[in-house]
All heavy atoms as a GROMACS GRO file, in nm:
protein
  591
    1MET      N    1   5.228   3.211  12.070
    1MET     CA    2   5.100   3.170  12.010
    1MET      C    3   5.106   3.194  11.860
    1MET      O    4   5.148   3.302  11.815
    1MET     CB    5   4.988   3.244  12.080
    1MET     CG    6   4.853   3.210  12.019
    1MET     SD    7   4.719   3.306  12.105
    1MET     CE    8   4.660   3.174  12.200
    2ALA      N    9   5.063   3.111  11.776
    2ALA     CA   10   5.060   3.125  11.629
    2ALA      C   11   4.948   3.217  11.599
    2ALA      O   12   4.852   3.230  11.654
    2ALA     CB   13   5.035   2.990  11.566
    3SER      N   14   4.972   3.293  11.489
    3SER     CA   15   4.876   3.391  11.439
    3SER      C   16   4.758   3.323  11.376
    3SER      O   17   4.774   3.216  11.316
    3SER     CB   18   4.932   3.494  11.342
    3SER     OG   19   4.974   3.431  11.227
    4SER      N   20   4.642   3.383  11.379
    4SER     CA   21   4.522   3.323  11.326
    4SER      C   22   4.517   3.336  11.173
    4SER      O   23   4.578   3.439  11.124
    4SER     CB   24   4.402   3.398  11.376
    4SER     OG   25   4.284   3.362  11.306
    5SER      N   26   4.465   3.251  11.096
    5SER     CA   27   4.457   3.261  10.956
    5SER      C   28   4.353   3.362  10.911
    5SER      O   29   4.345   3.408  10.801
    5SER     CB   30   4.414   3.127  10.890
    5SER     OG   31   4.293   3.086  10.933
    6VAL      N   32   4.272   3.408  11.007
    6VAL     CA   33   4.170   3.513  10.989
    6VAL      C   34   4.236   3.649  10.967
    6VAL      O   35   4.198   3.726  10.887
    6VAL     CB   36   4.065   3.517  11.098
    6VAL    CG1   37   3.974   3.633  11.076
    6VAL    CG2   38   3.988   3.388  11.102
    7ASN      N   39   4.338   3.669  11.043
    7ASN     CA   40   4.410   3.801  11.033
    7ASN      C   41   4.533   3.792  10.962
    7ASN      O   42   4.602   3.685  10.971
    7ASN     CB   43   4.438   3.855  11.176
    7ASN     CG   44   4.309   3.893  11.251
    7ASN    OD1   45   4.218   3.942  11.184
    7ASN    ND2   46   4.294   3.875  11.383
    8GLY      N   47   4.570   3.898  10.894
    8GLY     CA   48   4.700   3.899  10.822
    8GLY      C   49   4.806   3.959  10.913
    8GLY      O   50   4.794   3.958  11.035
    9GLU      N   51   4.915   4.012  10.857
    9GLU     CA   52   5.015   4.066  10.933
    9GLU      C   53   4.969   4.181  11.016
    9GLU      O   54   4.884   4.259  10.975
    9GLU     CB   55   5.125   4.117  10.833
    9GLU     CG   56   5.256   4.156  10.900
    9GLU     CD   57   5.363   4.186  10.795
    9GLU    OE1   58   5.374   4.122  10.696
    9GLU    OE2   59   5.432   4.285  10.821
   10ASN      N   60   5.023   4.193  11.140
   10ASN     CA   61   4.987   4.298  11.231
   10ASN      C   62   4.829   4.302  11.270
   10ASN      O   63   4.779   4.408  11.300
   10ASN     CB   64   5.026   4.436  11.182
   10ASN     CG   65   5.175   4.450  11.164
   10ASN    OD1   66   5.252   4.392  11.233
   10ASN    ND2   67   5.215   4.523  11.061
   11GLY      N   68   4.772   4.187  11.255
   11GLY     CA   69   4.632   4.182  11.297
   11GLY      C   70   4.530   4.233  11.200
   11GLY      O   71   4.414   4.239  11.224
   12ALA      N   72   4.586   4.284  11.078
   12ALA     CA   73   4.504   4.334  10.978
   12ALA      C   74   4.424   4.218  10.911
   12ALA      O   75   4.477   4.110  10.898
   12ALA     CB   76   4.576   4.413  10.880
   13PRO      N   77   4.308   4.238  10.863
   13PRO     CA   78   4.232   4.134  10.797
   13PRO      C   79   4.306   4.092  10.682
   13PRO      O   80   4.357   4.172  10.605
   13PRO     CB   81   4.099   4.198  10.756
   13PRO     CG   82   4.083   4.316  10.839
   13PRO     CD   83   4.223   4.362  10.879
   14ALA      N   84   4.312   3.961  10.654
   14ALA     CA   85   4.378   3.909  10.538
   14ALA      C   86   4.295   3.918  10.417
   14ALA      O   87   4.169   3.916  10.429
   14ALA     CB   88   4.414   3.757  10.567
   15ALA      N   89   4.361   3.934  10.308
   15ALA     CA   90   4.283   3.944  10.178
   15ALA      C   91   4.216   3.806  10.155
   15ALA      O   92   4.285   3.709  10.157
   15ALA     CB   93   4.374   3.985  10.065
   16SER      N   94   4.091   3.813  10.128
   16SER     CA   95   4.019   3.690  10.107
   16SER      C   96   4.018   3.655   9.960
   16SER      O   97   3.994   3.741   9.879
   16SER     CB   98   3.873   3.695  10.162
   16SER     OG   99   3.805   3.801  10.094
   17PRO      N  100   4.041   3.538   9.930
   17PRO     CA  101   4.037   3.491   9.780
   17PRO      C  102   3.889   3.498   9.747
   17PRO      O  103   3.795   3.468   9.825
   17PRO     CB  104   4.083   3.353   9.786
   17PRO     CG  105   4.074   3.301   9.921
   17PRO     CD  106   4.073   3.421  10.011
   18GLY      N  107   3.868   3.523   9.622
   18GLY     CA  108   3.728   3.531   9.576
   18GLY      C  109   3.726   3.594   9.438
   18GLY      O  110   3.818   3.604   9.367
   19PRO      N  111   3.610   3.640   9.400
   19PRO     CA  112   3.585   3.709   9.269
   19PRO      C  113   3.682   3.825   9.250
   19PRO      O  114   3.721   3.890   9.348
   19PRO     CB  115   3.440   3.740   9.261
   19PRO     CG  116   3.389   3.728   9.393
   19PRO     CD  117   3.487   3.651   9.477
   20GLU      N  118   3.712   3.858   9.130
   20GLU     CA  119   3.799   3.970   9.095
   20GLU      C  120   3.732   4.102   9.151
   20GLU      O  121   3.613   4.118   9.147
   20GLU     CB  122   3.812   3.988   8.944
   20GLU     CG  123   3.959   3.994   8.904
   20GLU     CD  124   3.970   3.996   8.752
   20GLU    OE1  125   3.964   4.103   8.701
   20GLU    OE2  126   3.978   3.884   8.688
   21GLN      N  127   3.820   4.188   9.199
   21GLN     CA  128   3.775   4.320   9.254
   21GLN      C  129   3.742   4.410   9.125
   21GLN      O  130   3.804   4.396   9.026
   21GLN     CB  131   3.875   4.385   9.334
   21GLN     CG  132   3.912   4.305   9.465
   21GLN     CD  133   3.785   4.296   9.555
   21GLN    OE1  134   3.721   4.390   9.576
   21GLN    NE2  135   3.762   4.170   9.599
   22PRO      N  136   3.637   4.491   9.134
   22PRO     CA  137   3.607   4.583   9.029
   22PRO      C  138   3.724   4.683   8.999
   22PRO      O  139   3.795   4.719   9.090
   22PRO     CB  140   3.487   4.654   9.072
   22PRO     CG  141   3.477   4.634   9.219
   22PRO     CD  142   3.551   4.514   9.256
   23SER      N  143   3.725   4.717   8.880
   23SER     CA  144   3.832   4.821   8.848
   23SER      C  145   3.794   4.960   8.896
   23SER      O  146   3.679   4.985   8.923
   23SER     CB  147   3.853   4.821   8.694
   23SER     OG  148   3.744   4.879   8.631
   24THR      N  149   3.884   5.050   8.889
   24THR     CA  150   3.854   5.192   8.933
   24THR      C  151   3.745   5.247   8.835
   24THR      O  152   3.654   5.321   8.884
   24THR     CB  153   3.979   5.273   8.913
   24THR    OG1  154   4.082   5.224   8.997
   24THR    CG2  155   3.949   5.422   8.955
   25VAL      N  156   3.757   5.219   8.705
   25VAL     CA  157   3.654   5.271   8.609
   25VAL      C  158   3.515   5.212   8.648
   25VAL      O  159   3.412   5.286   8.650
   25VAL     CB  160   3.693   5.235   8.470
   25VAL    CG1  161   3.584   5.270   8.367
   25VAL    CG2  162   3.821   5.307   8.431
   26GLU      N  163   3.511   5.084   8.679
   26GLU     CA  164   3.384   5.025   8.718
   26GLU      C  165   3.325   5.080   8.849
   26GLU      O  166   3.205   5.111   8.862
   26GLU     CB  167   3.406   4.870   8.736
   26GLU     CG  168   3.429   4.800   8.604
   26GLU     CD  169   3.473   4.654   8.625
   26GLU    OE1  170   3.539   4.624   8.731
   26GLU    OE2  171   3.436   4.570   8.534
   27LEU      N  172   3.416   5.110   8.942
   27LEU     CA  173   3.371   5.169   9.070
   27LEU      C  174   3.311   5.314   9.046
   27LEU      O  175   3.213   5.346   9.101
   27LEU     CB  176   3.488   5.175   9.170
   27LEU     CG  177   3.523   5.046   9.224
   27LEU    CD1  178   3.655   5.058   9.312
   27LEU    CD2  179   3.416   4.982   9.311
   28LEU      N  180   3.387   5.391   8.962
   28LEU     CA  181   3.340   5.528   8.927
   28LEU      C  182   3.204   5.524   8.856
   28LEU      O  183   3.116   5.599   8.885
   28LEU     CB  184   3.440   5.593   8.840
   28LEU     CG  185   3.564   5.636   8.914
   28LEU    CD1  186   3.664   5.696   8.815
   28LEU    CD2  187   3.537   5.737   9.029
   29GLU      N  188   3.184   5.418   8.768
   29GLU     CA  189   3.055   5.408   8.702
   29GLU      C  190   2.943   5.374   8.795
   29GLU      O  191   2.834   5.425   8.790
   29GLU     CB  192   3.066   5.300   8.578
   29GLU     CG  193   2.943   5.289   8.503
   29GLU     CD  194   2.891   5.421   8.452
   29GLU    OE1  195   2.978   5.505   8.399
   29GLU    OE2  196   2.773   5.446   8.439
   30GLN      N  197   2.977   5.294   8.888
   30GLN     CA  198   2.873   5.252   8.991
   30GLN      C  199   2.841   5.373   9.077
   30GLN      O  200   2.720   5.394   9.104
   30GLN     CB  201   2.923   5.132   9.086
   30GLN     CG  202   2.828   5.091   9.193
   30GLN     CD  203   2.700   5.035   9.133
   30GLN    OE1  204   2.699   4.950   9.043
   30GLN    NE2  205   2.580   5.093   9.179
   31LEU      N  206   2.934   5.456   9.112
   31LEU     CA  207   2.913   5.573   9.191
   31LEU      C  208   2.825   5.671   9.106
   31LEU      O  209   2.740   5.742   9.164
   31LEU     CB  210   3.042   5.645   9.233
   31LEU     CG  211   3.113   5.576   9.345
   31LEU    CD1  212   3.251   5.635   9.373
   31LEU    CD2  213   3.030   5.582   9.472
   32ARG      N  214   2.849   5.682   8.973
   32ARG     CA  215   2.764   5.768   8.892
   32ARG      C  216   2.620   5.720   8.891
   32ARG      O  217   2.531   5.795   8.900
   32ARG     CB  218   2.817   5.771   8.746
   32ARG     CG  219   2.939   5.858   8.725
   32ARG     CD  220   2.965   5.869   8.576
   32ARG     NE  221   3.105   5.919   8.569
   32ARG     CZ  222   3.214   5.841   8.562
   32ARG    NH1  223   3.207   5.715   8.556
   32ARG    NH2  224   3.334   5.903   8.551
   33ARG      N  225   2.608   5.587   8.879
   33ARG     CA  226   2.466   5.531   8.888
   33ARG      C  227   2.396   5.564   9.024
   33ARG      O  228   2.287   5.595   9.026
   33ARG     CB  229   2.467   5.384   8.849
   33ARG     CG  230   2.493   5.358   8.707
   33ARG     CD  231   2.473   5.202   8.673
   33ARG     NE  232   2.550   5.109   8.748
   33ARG     CZ  233   2.665   5.071   8.707
   33ARG    NH1  234   2.716   5.100   8.586
   33ARG    NH2  235   2.738   4.985   8.780
   34ASP      N  236   2.478   5.538   9.125
   34ASP     CA  237   2.419   5.575   9.261
   34ASP      C  238   2.386   5.710   9.281
   34ASP      O  239   2.289   5.750   9.338
   34ASP     CB  240   2.523   5.521   9.366
   34ASP     CG  241   2.544   5.373   9.373
   34ASP    OD1  242   2.451   5.304   9.319
   34ASP    OD2  243   2.635   5.328   9.431
   35ARG      N  244   2.475   5.799   9.228
   35ARG     CA  245   2.444   5.948   9.231
   35ARG      C  246   2.312   5.987   9.156
   35ARG      O  247   2.235   6.057   9.207
   35ARG     CB  248   2.564   6.028   9.178
   35ARG     CG  249   2.532   6.174   9.174
   35ARG     CD  250   2.653   6.248   9.112
   35ARG     NE  251   2.621   6.386   9.103
   35ARG     CZ  252   2.625   6.454   8.988
   35ARG    NH1  253   2.660   6.395   8.878
   35ARG    NH2  254   2.588   6.584   8.986
   36LEU      N  255   2.303   5.926   9.035
   36LEU     CA  256   2.176   5.950   8.962
   36LEU      C  257   2.060   5.894   9.039
   36LEU      O  258   1.948   5.966   9.043
   36LEU     CB  259   2.191   5.878   8.822
   36LEU     CG  260   2.064   5.895   8.739
   36LEU    CD1  261   2.032   6.040   8.704
   36LEU    CD2  262   2.087   5.817   8.603
   37TRP      N  263   2.060   5.778   9.096
   37TRP     CA  264   1.957   5.725   9.173
   37TRP      C  265   1.922   5.816   9.291
   37TRP      O  266   1.799   5.840   9.317
   37TRP     CB  267   1.987   5.585   9.228
   37TRP     CG  268   1.885   5.525   9.313
   37TRP    CD1  269   1.775   5.452   9.270
   37TRP    CD2  270   1.872   5.533   9.457
   37TRP    NE1  271   1.694   5.413   9.384
   37TRP    CE2  272   1.756   5.469   9.500
   37TRP    CE3  273   1.958   5.594   9.551
   37TRP    CZ2  274   1.725   5.450   9.626
   37TRP    CZ3  275   1.918   5.578   9.684
   37TRP    CH2  276   1.805   5.507   9.718
   38LEU      N  277   2.020   5.866   9.362
   38LEU     CA  278   2.003   5.956   9.468
   38LEU      C  279   1.929   6.084   9.429
   38LEU      O  280   1.834   6.130   9.489
   38LEU     CB  281   2.130   5.986   9.547
   38LEU     CG  282   2.120   6.087   9.659
   38LEU    CD1  283   2.027   6.029   9.771
   38LEU    CD2  284   2.261   6.108   9.718
   39LEU      N  285   1.973   6.144   9.319
   39LEU     CA  286   1.915   6.261   9.266
   39LEU      C  287   1.771   6.241   9.227
   39LEU      O  288   1.681   6.324   9.256
   39LEU     CB  289   1.993   6.309   9.141
   39LEU     CG  290   1.960   6.443   9.082
   39LEU    CD1  291   1.964   6.551   9.185
   39LEU    CD2  292   2.049   6.471   8.963
   40GLN      N  293   1.738   6.131   9.172
   40GLN     CA  294   1.599   6.093   9.132
   40GLN      C  295   1.513   6.077   9.256
   40GLN      O  296   1.401   6.123   9.262
   40GLN     CB  297   1.594   5.968   9.050
   40GLN     CG  298   1.660   5.975   8.914
   40GLN     CD  299   1.668   5.845   8.844
   40GLN    OE1  300   1.683   5.735   8.906
   40GLN    NE2  301   1.682   5.849   8.712
   41GLN      N  302   1.569   6.018   9.364
   41GLN     CA  303   1.496   6.003   9.488
   41GLN      C  304   1.468   6.141   9.554
   41GLN      O  305   1.362   6.167   9.596
   41GLN     CB  306   1.569   5.916   9.588
   41GLN     CG  307   1.591   5.774   9.539
   41GLN     CD  308   1.469   5.702   9.496
   41GLN    OE1  309   1.368   5.694   9.578
   41GLN    NE2  310   1.462   5.648   9.382
   42ILE      N  311   1.569   6.227   9.549
   42ILE     CA  312   1.552   6.366   9.604
   42ILE      C  313   1.446   6.440   9.527
   42ILE      O  314   1.354   6.508   9.585
   42ILE     CB  315   1.684   6.440   9.606
   42ILE    CG1  316   1.785   6.376   9.701
   42ILE    CG2  317   1.666   6.583   9.640
   42ILE    CD1  318   1.926   6.428   9.683
   43ASP      N  319   1.456   6.432   9.394
   43ASP     CA  320   1.356   6.508   9.312
   43ASP      C  321   1.213   6.452   9.327
   43ASP      O  322   1.122   6.526   9.305
   43ASP     CB  323   1.397   6.500   9.165
   43ASP     CG  324   1.519   6.583   9.129
   43ASP    OD1  325   1.558   6.667   9.217
   43ASP    OD2  326   1.580   6.565   9.024
   44ALA      N  327   1.207   6.325   9.360
   44ALA     CA  328   1.080   6.261   9.381
   44ALA      C  329   1.013   6.298   9.521
   44ALA      O  330   0.900   6.254   9.548
   44ALA     CB  331   1.078   6.119   9.363
   45GLY      N  332   1.087   6.373   9.602
   45GLY     CA  333   1.038   6.410   9.734
   45GLY      C  334   1.063   6.308   9.844
   45GLY      O  335   1.004   6.323   9.946
   46ARG      N  336   1.144   6.216   9.817
   46ARG     CA  337   1.178   6.112   9.923
   46ARG      C  338   1.263   6.169  10.026
   46ARG      O  339   1.342   6.255  10.001
   46ARG     CB  340   1.242   5.993   9.850
   46ARG     CG  341   1.244   5.868   9.936
   46ARG     CD  342   1.239   5.751   9.853
   46ARG     NE  343   1.230   5.631   9.952
   46ARG     CZ  344   1.264   5.512   9.915
   46ARG    NH1  345   1.316   5.495   9.795
   46ARG    NH2  346   1.253   5.415   9.999
   47TRP      N  347   1.237   6.133  10.145
   47TRP     CA  348   1.315   6.174  10.267
   47TRP      C  349   1.321   6.330  10.283
   47TRP      O  350   1.425   6.392  10.285
   47TRP     CB  351   1.452   6.124  10.267
   47TRP     CG  352   1.468   5.980  10.239
   47TRP    CD1  353   1.414   5.877  10.319
   47TRP    CD2  354   1.529   5.914  10.127
   47TRP    NE1  355   1.445   5.755  10.254
   47TRP    CE2  356   1.511   5.777  10.145
   47TRP    CE3  357   1.599   5.962  10.015
   47TRP    CZ2  358   1.568   5.678  10.046
   47TRP    CZ3  359   1.649   5.870   9.922
   47TRP    CH2  360   1.634   5.730   9.942
   48PRO      N  361   1.201   6.397  10.284
   48PRO     CA  362   1.198   6.540  10.290
   48PRO      C  363   1.281   6.601  10.400
   48PRO      O  364   1.337   6.710  10.392
   48PRO     CB  365   1.047   6.581  10.297
   48PRO     CG  366   0.986   6.457  10.342
   48PRO     CD  367   1.069   6.331  10.301
   49GLU      N  368   1.282   6.535  10.513
   49GLU     CA  369   1.358   6.590  10.629
   49GLU      C  370   1.508   6.585  10.613
   49GLU      O  371   1.581   6.649  10.680
   49GLU     CB  372   1.319   6.508  10.760
   49GLU     CG  373   1.369   6.363  10.765
   49GLU     CD  374   1.281   6.264  10.684
   49GLU    OE1  375   1.178   6.296  10.616
   49GLU    OE2  376   1.315   6.146  10.688
   50LEU      N  377   1.552   6.504  10.504
   50LEU     CA  378   1.699   6.493  10.482
   50LEU      C  379   1.735   6.570  10.352
   50LEU      O  380   1.851   6.552  10.311
   50LEU     CB  381   1.735   6.350  10.480
   50LEU     CG  382   1.721   6.267  10.612
   50LEU    CD1  383   1.747   6.122  10.592
   50LEU    CD2  384   1.809   6.329  10.723
   51ARG      N  385   1.639   6.631  10.294
   51ARG     CA  386   1.660   6.683  10.152
   51ARG      C  387   1.791   6.768  10.138
   51ARG      O  388   1.870   6.748  10.048
   51ARG     CB  389   1.537   6.762  10.106
   51ARG     CG  390   1.545   6.816   9.970
   51ARG     CD  391   1.422   6.893   9.930
   51ARG     NE  392   1.439   6.949   9.796
   51ARG     CZ  393   1.419   6.883   9.676
   51ARG    NH1  394   1.383   6.760   9.679
   51ARG    NH2  395   1.434   6.948   9.567
   52LEU      N  396   1.805   6.863  10.229
   52LEU     CA  397   1.918   6.953  10.217
   52LEU      C  398   2.048   6.880  10.233
   52LEU      O  399   2.150   6.898  10.152
   52LEU     CB  400   1.908   7.067  10.319
   52LEU     CG  401   1.799   7.165  10.296
   52LEU    CD1  402   1.791   7.267  10.407
   52LEU    CD2  403   1.809   7.234  10.159
   53ASP      N  404   2.058   6.788  10.333
   53ASP     CA  405   2.182   6.705  10.351
   53ASP      C  406   2.210   6.617  10.233
   53ASP      O  407   2.318   6.601  10.191
   53ASP     CB  408   2.171   6.633  10.483
   53ASP     CG  409   2.179   6.715  10.611
   53ASP    OD1  410   2.234   6.820  10.603
   53ASP    OD2  411   2.121   6.672  10.702
   54LEU      N  412   2.107   6.557  10.180
   54LEU     CA  413   2.118   6.465  10.067
   54LEU      C  414   2.160   6.533   9.939
   54LEU      O  415   2.240   6.488   9.861
   54LEU     CB  416   1.993   6.380  10.045
   54LEU     CG  417   1.962   6.274  10.156
   54LEU    CD1  418   1.825   6.216  10.128
   54LEU    CD2  419   2.076   6.169  10.157
   55ALA      N  420   2.104   6.658   9.923
   55ALA     CA  421   2.134   6.735   9.810
   55ALA      C  422   2.288   6.776   9.819
   55ALA      O  423   2.366   6.773   9.715
   55ALA     CB  424   2.050   6.864   9.797
   56ALA      N  425   2.331   6.815   9.933
   56ALA     CA  426   2.476   6.852   9.950
   56ALA      C  427   2.562   6.727   9.923
   56ALA      O  428   2.661   6.738   9.853
   56ALA     CB  429   2.496   6.897  10.091
   57LEU      N  430   2.519   6.610   9.970
   57LEU     CA  431   2.590   6.486   9.950
   57LEU      C  432   2.604   6.460   9.798
   57LEU      O  433   2.707   6.422   9.746
   57LEU     CB  434   2.530   6.374  10.019
   57LEU     CG  435   2.586   6.226   9.994
   57LEU    CD1  436   2.735   6.219  10.050
   57LEU    CD2  437   2.502   6.126  10.056
   58GLU      N  438   2.490   6.476   9.726
   58GLU     CA  439   2.489   6.451   9.585
   58GLU      C  440   2.581   6.550   9.510
   58GLU      O  441   2.658   6.506   9.422
   58GLU     CB  442   2.346   6.468   9.528
   58GLU     CG  443   2.330   6.441   9.383
   58GLU     CD  444   2.355   6.557   9.302
   58GLU    OE1  445   2.325   6.669   9.337
   58GLU    OE2  446   2.405   6.537   9.186
   59ARG      N  447   2.585   6.671   9.554
   59ARG     CA  448   2.677   6.771   9.488
   59ARG      C  449   2.823   6.730   9.510
   59ARG      O  450   2.907   6.734   9.420
   59ARG     CB  451   2.647   6.917   9.539
   59ARG     CG  452   2.524   6.976   9.476
   59ARG     CD  453   2.519   7.118   9.513
   59ARG     NE  454   2.514   7.148   9.652
   59ARG     CZ  455   2.399   7.144   9.726
   59ARG    NH1  456   2.281   7.119   9.668
   59ARG    NH2  457   2.399   7.167   9.859
   60GLU      N  458   2.853   6.692   9.642
   60GLU     CA  459   2.999   6.658   9.672
   60GLU      C  460   3.035   6.534   9.590
   60GLU      O  461   3.150   6.518   9.548
   60GLU     CB  462   3.007   6.634   9.817
   60GLU     CG  463   2.999   6.768   9.898
   60GLU     CD  464   3.012   6.744  10.044
   60GLU    OE1  465   3.076   6.638  10.085
   60GLU    OE2  466   2.968   6.819  10.130
   61LEU      N  467   2.943   6.437   9.578
   61LEU     CA  468   2.975   6.313   9.504
   61LEU      C  469   3.002   6.352   9.359
   61LEU      O  470   3.092   6.296   9.301
   61LEU     CB  471   2.851   6.215   9.519
   61LEU     CG  472   2.871   6.086   9.454
   61LEU    CD1  473   3.007   6.009   9.494
   61LEU    CD2  474   2.761   5.991   9.479
   62GLY      N  475   2.921   6.444   9.307
   62GLY     CA  476   2.941   6.485   9.163
   62GLY      C  477   3.085   6.547   9.147
   62GLY      O  478   3.154   6.520   9.052
   63GLN      N  479   3.124   6.628   9.243
   63GLN     CA  480   3.254   6.699   9.239
   63GLN      C  481   3.366   6.590   9.251
   63GLN      O  482   3.466   6.592   9.177
   63GLN     CB  483   3.269   6.803   9.352
   63GLN     CG  484   3.177   6.922   9.334
   63GLN     CD  485   3.175   7.013   9.449
   63GLN    OE1  486   3.233   6.980   9.556
   63GLN    NE2  487   3.115   7.132   9.437
   64LEU      N  488   3.342   6.492   9.341
   64LEU     CA  489   3.440   6.387   9.356
   64LEU      C  490   3.458   6.306   9.225
   64LEU      O  491   3.572   6.274   9.186
   64LEU     CB  492   3.402   6.295   9.469
   64LEU     CG  493   3.486   6.170   9.487
   64LEU    CD1  494   3.616   6.210   9.550
   64LEU    CD2  495   3.417   6.072   9.580
   65LEU      N  496   3.350   6.277   9.166
   65LEU     CA  497   3.354   6.203   9.042
   65LEU      C  498   3.427   6.281   8.927
   65LEU      O  499   3.500   6.225   8.850
   65LEU     CB  500   3.209   6.156   8.998
   65LEU     CG  501   3.142   6.051   9.086
   65LEU    CD1  502   2.997   6.036   9.052
   65LEU    CD2  503   3.218   5.917   9.069
   66GLU      N  504   3.394   6.412   8.927
   66GLU     CA  505   3.466   6.495   8.824
   66GLU      C  506   3.614   6.495   8.853
   66GLU      O  507   3.697   6.482   8.757
   66GLU     CB  508   3.416   6.635   8.831
   66GLU     CG  509   3.276   6.648   8.773
   66GLU     CD  510   3.224   6.796   8.784
   66GLU    OE1  511   3.303   6.888   8.809
   66GLU    OE2  512   3.103   6.820   8.769
   67GLN      N  513   3.658   6.509   8.968
   67GLN     CA  514   3.801   6.511   9.006
   67GLN      C  515   3.866   6.378   8.971
   67GLN      O  516   3.979   6.369   8.919
   67GLN     CB  517   3.823   6.543   9.157
   67GLN     CG  518   3.790   6.682   9.190
   67GLN     CD  519   3.793   6.715   9.343
   67GLN    OE1  520   3.831   6.627   9.415
   67GLN    NE2  521   3.752   6.832   9.383
   68ALA      N  522   3.795   6.268   9.009
   68ALA     CA  523   3.855   6.129   8.974
   68ALA      C  524   3.866   6.113   8.825
   68ALA      O  525   3.966   6.068   8.774
   68ALA     CB  526   3.756   6.026   9.031
   69GLN      N  527   3.763   6.157   8.755
   69GLN     CA  528   3.768   6.142   8.600
   69GLN      C  529   3.885   6.231   8.541
   69GLN      O  530   3.958   6.182   8.462
   69GLN     CB  531   3.633   6.191   8.540
   69GLN     CG  532   3.623   6.142   8.405
   69GLN     CD  533   3.610   5.989   8.386
   69GLN    OE1  534   3.537   5.930   8.460
   69GLN    NE2  535   3.690   5.936   8.307
   70GLU      N  536   3.908   6.351   8.598
   70GLU     CA  537   4.022   6.433   8.548
   70GLU      C  538   4.156   6.369   8.583
   70GLU      O  539   4.245   6.374   8.502
   70GLU     CB  540   4.017   6.571   8.622
   70GLU     CG  541   3.906   6.662   8.572
   70GLU     CD  542   3.884   6.783   8.655
   70GLU    OE1  543   3.974   6.814   8.742
   70GLU    OE2  544   3.788   6.856   8.632
   71ARG      N  545   4.168   6.316   8.702
   71ARG     CA  546   4.294   6.238   8.735
   71ARG      C  547   4.322   6.118   8.655
   71ARG      O  548   4.436   6.079   8.623
   71ARG     CB  549   4.291   6.209   8.887
   71ARG     CG  550   4.301   6.332   8.968
   71ARG     CD  551   4.313   6.296   9.107
   71ARG     NE  552   4.327   6.424   9.195
   71ARG     CZ  553   4.349   6.419   9.317
   71ARG    NH1  554   4.364   6.317   9.389
   71ARG    NH2  555   4.352   6.542   9.378
   72LEU      N  556   4.211   6.049   8.608
   72LEU     CA  557   4.227   5.936   8.524
   72LEU      C  558   4.253   5.979   8.380
   72LEU      O  559   4.290   5.892   8.307
   72LEU     CB  560   4.106   5.843   8.541
   72LEU     CG  561   4.082   5.770   8.667
   72LEU    CD1  562   3.951   5.694   8.672
   72LEU    CD2  563   4.198   5.675   8.695
   73GLY      N  564   4.222   6.099   8.349
   73GLY     CA  565   4.245   6.149   8.214
   73GLY      C  566   4.147   6.105   8.106
   73GLY      O  567   4.168   6.113   7.993
   74GLY      N  568   4.031   6.060   8.158
   74GLY     CA  569   3.935   6.008   8.067
   74GLY      C  570   3.826   6.114   8.040
   74GLY      O  571   3.826   6.216   8.095
   75PRO      N  572   3.732   6.078   7.947
   75PRO     CA  573   3.626   6.170   7.919
   75PRO      C  574   3.530   6.188   8.030
   75PRO      O  575   3.507   6.086   8.104
   75PRO     CB  576   3.561   6.109   7.794
   75PRO     CG  577   3.588   5.970   7.803
   75PRO     CD  578   3.726   5.964   7.873
   76GLN      N  579   3.468   6.295   8.051
   76GLN     CA  580   3.364   6.323   8.153
   76GLN      C  581   3.240   6.247   8.118
   76GLN      O  582   3.195   6.249   7.998
   76GLN     CB  583   3.344   6.474   8.165
   76GLN     CG  584   3.460   6.551   8.202
   76GLN     CD  585   3.470   6.578   8.353
   76GLN    OE1  586   3.372   6.578   8.424
   76GLN    NE2  587   3.594   6.603   8.399
   77GLY      N  588   3.176   6.188   8.205
   77GLY     CA  589   3.047   6.111   8.184
   77GLY      C  590   2.945   6.192   8.221
   77GLY      O  591   2.829   6.188   8.219
   0.00000   0.00000   0.00000
């Protein structure tokens, strides 16, 4: 049986043609914006039942972004 055009080699999804993928720098910048938004939501009192978990997530995301920036060798944002 011939393989489907939907799946790539070994049944993995094939890369779909389309718009250019964002660069690593662009992805990091989006994550920084998302982290800032999350921090603003926490500070505004949104989702009080999840506050501790979301605050921990925000801190971990900040650490991840710092590590990624160090590995890329760029200035800290």
